[in-house]
A tleap script that builds the chain and sets N, CA, C and O, in Angstrom:
source leaprc.protein.ff14SB
mol = sequence {
  NMET THR ALA THR PRO ARG THR PRO LEU SER
  ARG GLY ARG ILE ALA ALA ALA ILE VAL VAL
  ALA ILE ALA ALA ASP ALA PHE SER PHE VAL
  ILE GLY PRO PHE GLY LEU THR PHE ALA ASP
  GLU VAL ILE ASP VAL ALA VAL MET GLY LEU
  GLU THR TRP LEU LEU GLY PHE HIE PHE LEU
  PHE LEU PRO THR PHE VAL LEU GLU VAL ILE
  PRO LEU VAL ASP ALA PHE PRO THR TRP THR
  ALA CYS VAL LEU ALA VAL VAL ALA ILE ARG
  LYS ARG ALA SER ALA ALA ARG CSER
}
set mol.1.N position { 18.471 7.591 12.435 }
set mol.1.CA position { 17.525 7.332 13.496 }
set mol.1.C position { 16.275 6.575 12.957 }
set mol.1.O position { 15.252 6.465 13.633 }
set mol.2.N position { 16.402 6.084 11.768 }
set mol.2.CA position { 15.316 5.324 11.163 }
set mol.2.C position { 15.583 3.838 11.234 }
set mol.2.O position { 16.734 3.401 11.203 }
set mol.3.N position { 14.557 3.090 11.327 }
set mol.3.CA position { 14.719 1.613 11.338 }
set mol.3.C position { 15.044 1.169 9.946 }
set mol.3.O position { 14.546 1.748 8.982 }
set mol.4.N position { 15.844 0.185 9.815 }
set mol.4.CA position { 16.184 -0.353 8.489 }
set mol.4.C position { 15.053 -1.232 8.021 }
set mol.4.O position { 14.586 -2.088 8.772 }
set mol.5.N position { 14.601 -1.044 6.801 }
set mol.5.CA position { 13.501 -1.912 6.301 }
set mol.5.C position { 13.964 -3.337 6.191 }
set mol.5.O position { 15.130 -3.624 5.920 }
set mol.6.N position { 13.011 -4.230 6.411 }
set mol.6.CA position { 13.339 -5.683 6.368 }
set mol.6.C position { 13.567 -6.120 4.943 }
set mol.6.O position { 14.365 -7.025 4.700 }
set mol.7.N position { 12.879 -5.494 3.979 }
set mol.7.CA position { 13.072 -5.863 2.625 }
set mol.7.C position { 13.617 -4.713 1.850 }
set mol.7.O position { 13.240 -3.571 2.113 }
set mol.8.N position { 14.495 -4.956 0.898 }
set mol.8.CA position { 15.102 -3.837 0.128 }
set mol.8.C position { 13.994 -3.151 -0.714 }
set mol.8.O position { 13.017 -3.775 -1.128 }
set mol.9.N position { 14.190 -1.899 -0.931 }
set mol.9.CA position { 13.255 -1.132 -1.736 }
set mol.9.C position { 13.403 -1.539 -3.226 }
set mol.9.O position { 14.475 -1.378 -3.808 }
set mol.10.N position { 12.384 -2.035 -3.797 }
set mol.10.CA position { 12.349 -2.365 -5.197 }
set mol.10.C position { 11.538 -1.302 -5.904 }
set mol.10.O position { 10.800 -0.554 -5.264 }
set mol.11.N position { 11.668 -1.227 -7.239 }
set mol.11.CA position { 10.867 -0.246 -8.006 }
set mol.11.C position { 9.407 -0.548 -7.823 }
set mol.11.O position { 8.606 0.380 -7.714 }
set mol.12.N position { 9.023 -1.807 -7.786 }
set mol.12.CA position { 7.620 -2.210 -7.633 }
set mol.12.C position { 7.051 -1.724 -6.257 }
set mol.12.O position { 5.938 -1.204 -6.187 }
set mol.13.N position { 7.832 -1.908 -5.200 }
set mol.13.CA position { 7.380 -1.440 -3.876 }
set mol.13.C position { 7.255 0.036 -3.802 }
set mol.13.O position { 6.301 0.578 -3.243 }
set mol.14.N position { 8.244 0.696 -4.379 }
set mol.14.CA position { 8.187 2.202 -4.363 }
set mol.14.C position { 7.016 2.672 -5.184 }
set mol.14.O position { 6.307 3.578 -4.744 }
set mol.15.N position { 6.767 2.112 -6.354 }
set mol.15.CA position { 5.626 2.537 -7.156 }
set mol.15.C position { 4.287 2.264 -6.460 }
set mol.15.O position { 3.376 3.091 -6.514 }
set mol.16.N position { 4.168 1.077 -5.792 }
set mol.16.CA position { 2.950 0.761 -5.080 }
set mol.16.C position { 2.755 1.680 -3.942 }
set mol.16.O position { 1.622 2.100 -3.707 }
set mol.17.N position { 3.801 2.040 -3.189 }
set mol.17.CA position { 3.705 3.007 -2.086 }
set mol.17.C position { 3.224 4.352 -2.547 }
set mol.17.O position { 2.385 4.969 -1.890 }
set mol.18.N position { 3.741 4.828 -3.677 }
set mol.18.CA position { 3.353 6.148 -4.197 }
set mol.18.C position { 1.900 6.102 -4.693 }
set mol.18.O position { 1.148 7.059 -4.509 }
set mol.19.N position { 1.515 4.993 -5.316 }
set mol.19.CA position { 0.125 4.926 -5.787 }
set mol.19.C position { -0.860 4.929 -4.568 }
set mol.19.O position { -1.898 5.590 -4.589 }
set mol.20.N position { -0.492 4.175 -3.533 }
set mol.20.CA position { -1.321 4.159 -2.318 }
set mol.20.C position { -1.427 5.540 -1.682 }
set mol.20.O position { -2.510 5.949 -1.263 }
set mol.21.N position { -0.342 6.239 -1.609 }
set mol.21.CA position { -0.335 7.576 -1.019 }
set mol.21.C position { -1.126 8.573 -1.816 }
set mol.21.O position { -1.866 9.383 -1.257 }
set mol.22.N position { -0.972 8.519 -3.138 }
set mol.22.CA position { -1.738 9.407 -3.995 }
set mol.22.C position { -3.232 9.110 -3.887 }
set mol.22.O position { -4.044 10.031 -3.799 }
set mol.23.N position { -3.587 7.851 -3.894 }
set mol.23.CA position { -4.999 7.470 -3.789 }
set mol.23.C position { -5.586 7.942 -2.448 }
set mol.23.O position { -6.704 8.456 -2.407 }
set mol.24.N position { -4.826 7.763 -1.348 }
set mol.24.CA position { -5.270 8.216 -0.046 }
set mol.24.C position { -5.452 9.702 0.024 }
set mol.24.O position { -6.420 10.182 0.614 }
set mol.25.N position { -4.522 10.460 -0.578 }
set mol.25.CA position { -4.602 11.908 -0.576 }
set mol.25.C position { -5.808 12.372 -1.398 }
set mol.25.O position { -6.537 13.281 -1.001 }
set mol.26.N position { -6.000 11.724 -2.559 }
set mol.26.CA position { -7.139 12.040 -3.385 }
set mol.26.C position { -8.451 11.763 -2.696 }
set mol.26.O position { -9.383 12.564 -2.777 }
set mol.27.N position { -8.532 10.628 -2.014 }
set mol.27.CA position { -9.735 10.303 -1.237 }
set mol.27.C position { -9.985 11.313 -0.172 }
set mol.27.O position { -11.126 11.748 -0.009 }
set mol.28.N position { -8.940 11.732 0.598 }
set mol.28.CA position { -9.078 12.703 1.666 }
set mol.28.C position { -9.563 14.005 1.097 }
set mol.28.O position { -10.402 14.662 1.713 }
set mol.29.N position { -9.064 14.411 -0.071 }
set mol.29.CA position { -9.412 15.689 -0.670 }
set mol.29.C position { -10.890 15.660 -1.107 }
set mol.29.O position { -11.604 16.645 -0.916 }
set mol.30.N position { -11.355 14.539 -1.691 }
set mol.30.CA position { -12.684 14.429 -2.160 }
set mol.30.C position { -13.745 14.334 -1.049 }
set mol.30.O position { -14.765 15.021 -1.099 }
set mol.31.N position { -13.502 13.511 -0.090 }
set mol.31.CA position { -14.537 13.361 0.945 }
set mol.31.C position { -14.309 14.252 2.125 }
set mol.31.O position { -15.230 14.392 2.930 }
set mol.32.N position { -13.158 14.872 2.304 }
set mol.32.CA position { -12.876 15.719 3.453 }
set mol.32.C position { -13.936 16.789 3.714 }
set mol.32.O position { -14.460 16.880 4.824 }
set mol.33.N position { -14.252 17.590 2.712 }
set mol.33.CA position { -15.220 18.666 2.945 }
set mol.33.C position { -16.587 18.181 3.280 }
set mol.33.O position { -17.407 18.963 3.761 }
set mol.34.N position { -16.877 16.930 3.051 }
set mol.34.CA position { -18.252 16.430 3.272 }
set mol.34.C position { -18.466 15.911 4.673 }
set mol.34.O position { -19.581 15.499 4.994 }
set mol.35.N position { -17.494 15.909 5.492 }
set mol.35.CA position { -17.611 15.485 6.879 }
set mol.35.C position { -17.599 13.986 7.112 }
set mol.35.O position { -18.091 13.530 8.144 }
set mol.36.N position { -17.066 13.220 6.208 }
set mol.36.CA position { -16.951 11.763 6.433 }
set mol.36.C position { -15.641 11.465 7.132 }
set mol.36.O position { -14.806 10.721 6.616 }
set mol.37.N position { -15.466 12.035 8.281 }
set mol.37.CA position { -14.166 11.921 8.983 }
set mol.37.C position { -13.872 10.498 9.422 }
set mol.37.O position { -12.724 10.060 9.348 }
set mol.38.N position { -14.885 9.763 9.878 }
set mol.38.CA position { -14.595 8.364 10.257 }
set mol.38.C position { -14.030 7.536 9.136 }
set mol.38.O position { -13.087 6.772 9.343 }
set mol.39.N position { -14.569 7.668 7.986 }
set mol.39.CA position { -14.085 6.983 6.821 }
set mol.39.C position { -12.633 7.424 6.478 }
set mol.39.O position { -11.817 6.596 6.074 }
set mol.40.N position { -12.341 8.648 6.631 }
set mol.40.CA position { -11.040 9.173 6.403 }
set mol.40.C position { -10.011 8.617 7.371 }
set mol.40.O position { -8.885 8.305 6.983 }
set mol.41.N position { -10.402 8.496 8.631 }
set mol.41.CA position { -9.453 7.927 9.608 }
set mol.41.C position { -9.204 6.424 9.367 }
set mol.41.O position { -8.095 5.925 9.560 }
set mol.42.N position { -10.244 5.737 8.950 }
set mol.42.CA position { -10.055 4.314 8.621 }
set mol.42.C position { -9.070 4.144 7.429 }
set mol.42.O position { -8.210 3.263 7.430 }
set mol.43.N position { -9.232 5.004 6.442 }
set mol.43.CA position { -8.324 5.005 5.281 }
set mol.43.C position { -6.913 5.302 5.739 }
set mol.43.O position { -5.969 4.658 5.279 }
set mol.44.N position { -6.737 6.301 6.671 }
set mol.44.CA position { -5.414 6.664 7.109 }
set mol.44.C position { -4.733 5.536 7.890 }
set mol.44.O position { -3.525 5.341 7.759 }
set mol.45.N position { -5.493 4.795 8.699 }
set mol.45.CA position { -4.953 3.668 9.408 }
set mol.45.C position { -4.469 2.566 8.391 }
set mol.45.O position { -3.395 1.981 8.532 }
set mol.46.N position { -5.308 2.339 7.398 }
set mol.46.CA position { -4.919 1.369 6.386 }
set mol.46.C position { -3.706 1.798 5.597 }
set mol.46.O position { -2.851 0.974 5.271 }
set mol.47.N position { -3.621 3.087 5.283 }
set mol.47.CA position { -2.493 3.614 4.531 }
set mol.47.C position { -1.180 3.499 5.329 }
set mol.47.O position { -0.136 3.123 4.797 }
set mol.48.N position { -1.276 3.836 6.614 }
set mol.48.CA position { -0.123 3.718 7.479 }
set mol.48.C position { 0.380 2.253 7.470 }
set mol.48.O position { 1.578 1.994 7.356 }
set mol.49.N position { -0.552 1.330 7.591 }
set mol.49.CA position { -0.161 -0.095 7.595 }
set mol.49.C position { 0.440 -0.500 6.251 }
set mol.49.O position { 1.476 -1.163 6.210 }
set mol.50.N position { -0.203 -0.106 5.154 }
set mol.50.CA position { 0.332 -0.466 3.859 }
set mol.50.C position { 1.680 0.138 3.593 }
set mol.50.O position { 2.569 -0.543 3.083 }
set mol.51.N position { 1.860 1.403 3.925 }
set mol.51.CA position { 3.139 2.091 3.673 }
set mol.51.C position { 4.239 1.443 4.554 }
set mol.51.O position { 5.372 1.279 4.099 }
set mol.52.N position { 3.911 1.083 5.788 }
set mol.52.CA position { 4.898 0.365 6.639 }
set mol.52.C position { 5.241 -0.977 6.059 }
set mol.52.O position { 6.394 -1.400 6.132 }
set mol.53.N position { 4.248 -1.683 5.467 }
set mol.53.CA position { 4.546 -2.987 4.898 }
set mol.53.C position { 5.382 -2.834 3.609 }
set mol.53.O position { 6.298 -3.617 3.357 }
set mol.54.N position { 5.050 -1.817 2.805 }
set mol.54.CA position { 5.785 -1.626 1.521 }
set mol.54.C position { 7.176 -1.083 1.694 }
set mol.54.O position { 8.110 -1.544 1.038 }
set mol.55.N position { 7.337 -0.074 2.601 }
set mol.55.CA position { 8.593 0.591 2.712 }
set mol.55.C position { 9.395 0.326 3.993 }
set mol.55.O position { 10.551 0.727 4.123 }
set mol.56.N position { 8.738 -0.360 4.929 }
set mol.56.CA position { 9.326 -0.515 6.229 }
set mol.56.C position { 8.959 0.624 7.104 }
set mol.56.O position { 8.591 1.686 6.603 }
set mol.57.N position { 9.043 0.451 8.423 }
set mol.57.CA position { 8.663 1.552 9.341 }
set mol.57.C position { 9.658 2.706 9.239 }
set mol.57.O position { 10.872 2.510 9.166 }
set mol.58.N position { 9.090 3.931 9.236 }
set mol.58.CA position { 9.908 5.143 9.295 }
set mol.58.C position { 9.180 6.119 10.215 }
set mol.58.O position { 7.951 6.196 10.196 }
set mol.59.N position { 9.921 6.847 11.001 }
set mol.59.CA position { 9.357 7.775 11.957 }
set mol.59.C position { 8.530 8.853 11.307 }
set mol.59.O position { 7.632 9.390 11.955 }
set mol.60.N position { 8.787 9.203 10.044 }
set mol.60.CA position { 8.002 10.237 9.375 }
set mol.60.C position { 6.528 9.847 9.180 }
set mol.60.O position { 5.675 10.713 8.988 }
set mol.61.N position { 6.231 8.523 9.232 }
set mol.61.CA position { 4.843 8.112 9.107 }
set mol.61.C position { 4.027 8.579 10.288 }
set mol.61.O position { 2.834 8.834 10.124 }
set mol.62.N position { 4.608 8.708 11.481 }
set mol.62.CA position { 3.796 9.053 12.660 }
set mol.62.C position { 3.294 10.462 12.595 }
set mol.62.O position { 2.088 10.645 12.762 }
set mol.63.N position { 4.110 11.503 12.364 }
set mol.63.CA position { 3.543 12.856 12.291 }
set mol.63.C position { 2.580 13.036 11.144 }
set mol.63.O position { 1.627 13.812 11.222 }
set mol.64.N position { 2.853 12.287 10.048 }
set mol.64.CA position { 1.941 12.379 8.886 }
set mol.64.C position { 0.583 11.829 9.264 }
set mol.64.O position { -0.440 12.396 8.882 }
set mol.65.N position { 0.554 10.734 10.009 }
set mol.65.CA position { -0.689 10.115 10.505 }
set mol.65.C position { -1.454 11.154 11.347 }
set mol.65.O position { -2.658 11.358 11.190 }
set mol.66.N position { -0.702 11.788 12.235 }
set mol.66.CA position { -1.383 12.788 13.156 }
set mol.66.C position { -1.884 14.001 12.383 }
set mol.66.O position { -2.944 14.540 12.701 }
set mol.67.N position { -1.131 14.441 11.362 }
set mol.67.CA position { -1.603 15.553 10.544 }
set mol.67.C position { -2.863 15.248 9.792 }
set mol.67.O position { -3.673 16.141 9.541 }
set mol.68.N position { -3.045 13.980 9.420 }
set mol.68.CA position { -4.212 13.614 8.640 }
set mol.68.C position { -5.491 13.700 9.476 }
set mol.68.O position { -6.591 13.720 8.923 }
set mol.69.N position { -5.356 13.749 10.792 }
set mol.69.CA position { -6.548 13.830 11.674 }
set mol.69.C position { -7.047 15.268 11.792 }
set mol.69.O position { -8.209 15.505 12.124 }
set mol.70.N position { -6.167 16.218 11.519 }
set mol.70.CA position { -6.527 17.648 11.662 }
set mol.70.C position { -7.387 18.065 10.463 }
set mol.70.O position { -6.978 17.859 9.320 }
set mol.71.N position { -8.560 18.641 10.698 }
set mol.71.CA position { -9.427 19.095 9.636 }
set mol.71.C position { -8.719 20.146 8.780 }
set mol.71.O position { -7.921 20.930 9.294 }
set mol.72.N position { -9.000 20.163 7.505 }
set mol.72.CA position { -8.459 21.011 6.445 }
set mol.72.C position { -6.952 20.657 6.106 }
set mol.72.O position { -6.540 20.805 4.956 }
set mol.73.N position { -6.208 20.228 7.032 }
set mol.73.CA position { -4.810 19.832 6.781 }
set mol.73.C position { -4.818 18.535 5.964 }
set mol.73.O position { -3.937 18.296 5.138 }
set mol.74.N position { -5.823 17.716 6.214 }
set mol.74.CA position { -5.937 16.446 5.485 }
set mol.74.C position { -6.187 16.605 3.995 }
set mol.74.O position { -6.080 15.648 3.228 }
set mol.75.N position { -6.533 17.867 3.583 }
set mol.75.CA position { -6.737 18.152 2.173 }
set mol.75.C position { -5.397 18.250 1.398 }
set mol.75.O position { -5.347 18.158 0.171 }
set mol.76.N position { -4.347 18.436 2.165 }
set mol.76.CA position { -3.023 18.545 1.513 }
set mol.76.C position { -2.459 17.154 1.214 }
set mol.76.O position { -2.839 16.190 1.879 }
set mol.77.N position { -1.587 17.029 0.257 }
set mol.77.CA position { -1.081 15.704 -0.050 }
set mol.77.C position { 0.026 15.256 0.885 }
set mol.77.O position { 1.165 15.046 0.468 }
set mol.78.N position { -0.319 15.115 2.138 }
set mol.78.CA position { 0.670 14.767 3.175 }
set mol.78.C position { 1.235 13.381 3.008 }
set mol.78.O position { 2.440 13.190 3.168 }
set mol.79.N position { 0.397 12.396 2.689 }
set mol.79.CA position { 0.902 10.978 2.509 }
set mol.79.C position { 1.858 10.952 1.364 }
set mol.79.O position { 2.912 10.324 1.464 }
set mol.80.N position { 1.531 11.622 0.254 }
set mol.80.CA position { 2.367 11.589 -0.915 }
set mol.80.C position { 3.743 12.200 -0.574 }
set mol.80.O position { 4.787 11.632 -0.896 }
set mol.81.N position { 3.714 13.349 0.072 }
set mol.81.CA position { 5.000 14.030 0.420 }
set mol.81.C position { 5.838 13.168 1.404 }
set mol.81.O position { 7.065 13.122 1.322 }
set mol.82.N position { 5.135 12.497 2.325 }
set mol.82.CA position { 5.849 11.654 3.277 }
set mol.82.C position { 6.476 10.461 2.584 }
set mol.82.O position { 7.632 10.141 2.860 }
set mol.83.N position { 5.777 9.809 1.719 }
set mol.83.CA position { 6.269 8.661 0.979 }
set mol.83.C position { 7.480 9.021 0.105 }
set mol.83.O position { 8.470 8.291 0.071 }
set mol.84.N position { 7.386 10.135 -0.587 }
set mol.84.CA position { 8.495 10.651 -1.400 }
set mol.84.C position { 9.716 10.953 -0.570 }
set mol.84.O position { 10.849 10.691 -0.973 }
set mol.85.N position { 9.457 11.526 0.631 }
set mol.85.CA position { 10.605 11.839 1.521 }
set mol.85.C position { 11.236 10.563 2.073 }
set mol.85.O position { 12.461 10.458 2.142 }
set mol.86.N position { 10.423 9.610 2.461 }
set mol.86.CA position { 10.949 8.357 2.990 }
set mol.86.C position { 11.752 7.632 1.937 }
set mol.86.O position { 12.836 7.126 2.230 }
set mol.87.N position { 11.240 7.568 0.699 }
set mol.87.CA position { 11.995 6.935 -0.418 }
set mol.87.C position { 13.326 7.611 -0.612 }
set mol.87.O position { 14.350 6.940 -0.740 }
set mol.88.N position { 13.332 8.913 -0.636 }
set mol.88.CA position { 14.572 9.669 -0.854 }
set mol.88.C position { 15.543 9.428 0.262 }
set mol.88.O position { 16.731 9.226 0.013 }
set mol.89.N position { 15.067 9.443 1.502 }
set mol.89.CA position { 15.944 9.189 2.649 }
set mol.89.C position { 16.527 7.792 2.625 }
set mol.89.O position { 17.712 7.604 2.899 }
set mol.90.N position { 15.679 6.787 2.292 }
set mol.90.CA position { 16.166 5.437 2.231 }
set mol.90.C position { 17.167 5.225 1.100 }
set mol.90.O position { 18.163 4.520 1.258 }
set mol.91.N position { 16.883 5.855 -0.059 }
set mol.91.CA position { 17.847 5.731 -1.179 }
set mol.91.C position { 19.199 6.389 -0.854 }
set mol.91.O position { 20.261 5.858 -1.177 }
set mol.92.N position { 19.126 7.530 -0.222 }
set mol.92.CA position { 20.319 8.216 0.146 }
set mol.92.C position { 21.125 7.365 1.207 }
set mol.92.O position { 22.351 7.269 1.134 }
set mol.93.N position { 20.420 6.783 2.144 }
set mol.93.CA position { 21.107 5.938 3.165 }
set mol.93.C position { 21.732 4.673 2.489 }
set mol.93.O position { 22.837 4.263 2.842 }
set mol.94.N position { 21.023 4.082 1.539 }
set mol.94.CA position { 21.602 2.889 0.907 }
set mol.94.C position { 22.793 3.290 -0.001 }
set mol.94.O position { 23.750 2.526 -0.123 }
set mol.95.N position { 22.742 4.436 -0.611 }
set mol.95.CA position { 23.843 4.894 -1.425 }
set mol.95.C position { 25.083 5.162 -0.556 }
set mol.95.O position { 26.213 4.863 -0.943 }
set mol.96.N position { 24.835 5.733 0.628 }
set mol.96.CA position { 25.932 6.040 1.493 }
set mol.96.C position { 26.645 4.768 2.035 }
set mol.96.O position { 27.847 4.767 2.304 }
set mol.97.N position { 25.824 3.669 2.183 }
set mol.97.CA position { 26.377 2.389 2.668 }
set mol.97.C position { 27.190 1.727 1.551 }
set mol.97.O position { 28.099 0.945 1.830 }
set mol.98.N position { 26.878 2.027 0.318 }
set mol.98.CA position { 27.578 1.347 -0.756 }
set mol.98.C position { 28.952 1.904 -1.064 }
set mol.98.O position { 29.635 1.404 -1.957 }
savepdb mol mol.pdb
quit
């Protein structure tokens, strides 16, 4: 039920997606308790766009984006977990097609 990415997953794209996710989660953890929610939402919109560009659209990005808006939940590494799950799902799907 996921859309097929337009570009194949390369090691570089996967690594970049993981770095972006870790950086976003670290940023959320650092500024989250200080009440800079607007900055956090701007970062989350940018991360959603970058991850979609790097990995292709996946439905798991939508609930992750919503979770990032909830206070205290955004302190958890939700983007990192989502990206790792999407990469695993896409690799499993491509292995099944081969």
